[in-house]
C-alpha positions in Angstrom: 10.2 -9.0 -32.3 9.9 -6.5 -29.4 7.3 -7.2 -26.7 4.3 -4.9 -26.7 4.7 -2.0 -24.2 2.2 -2.2 -21.5 0.4 0.8 -20.1 1.2 1.1 -16.4 -1.8 0.7 -14.0 0.1 2.8 -11.4 -1.1 6.5 -11.3 1.5 9.1 -12.3 1.5 10.3 -8.7 3.2 7.1 -7.5 6.5 7.4 -5.7 8.2 5.3 -8.3 7.4 4.2 -11.9 7.1 0.5 -12.8 9.1 -0.6 -15.8 6.8 -1.0 -18.8 9.3 -3.3 -20.7 9.1 -6.3 -18.4 8.0 -9.6 -19.9 5.1 -11.4 -18.2 7.7 -13.9 -16.8 9.8 -11.0 -15.3 6.7 -9.4 -13.8 5.7 -12.7 -12.3 9.2 -13.2 -10.8 9.1 -9.8 -9.2 5.6 -10.4 -7.9 6.6 -13.8 -6.4 9.7 -12.2 -4.8 7.6 -9.4 -3.2 5.1 -11.9 -2.0 7.8 -14.0 -0.3 9.2 -10.8 1.3 5.7 -9.9 2.5 5.3 -13.4 4.1 8.7 -13.2 5.8 8.0 -9.6 7.1 4.6 -10.9 8.5 6.2 -13.8 10.2 8.9 -11.7 11.8 7.0 -8.5 12.5 3.3 -9.4 12.2 2.3 -8.3 15.8 4.3 -5.0 15.4 2.8 -4.3 12.0 -0.7 -4.8 13.5 0.0 -2.4 16.4 1.5 0.2 14.1 -1.4 -0.1 11.7 -4.0 0.3 14.5 -2.1 3.3 15.9 -2.1 5.0 12.5 -5.8 4.3 11.9 -7.1 5.0 15.3 -9.8 7.7 15.1 -9.0 11.0 16.7 -10.8 12.6 19.6 -14.4 13.8 18.9 -14.4 17.6 18.8 -16.3 19.2 21.6 -19.0 21.8 20.6 -18.9 25.2 22.3 -22.7 25.0 22.8 -24.1 21.5 23.1 -27.6 22.8 22.2 -26.4 24.3 18.9 -27.7 22.3 15.9 -24.3 22.8 14.1 
């Protein structure tokens, strides 16, 4: 008996497509592997990751108005 194909929760605009034929056990194994990788990346590069994230999400400069009395 073939396992039921699952509909992917990833939008079609994703950079890659997840396989829809994995068993729940296979999906869990990949999930656990990625979680371990994330933990190791955080231990090795946590401070650098935080600095890079802050730099990417820092708000830009506030645009200056030509006329400060202008309502728009």
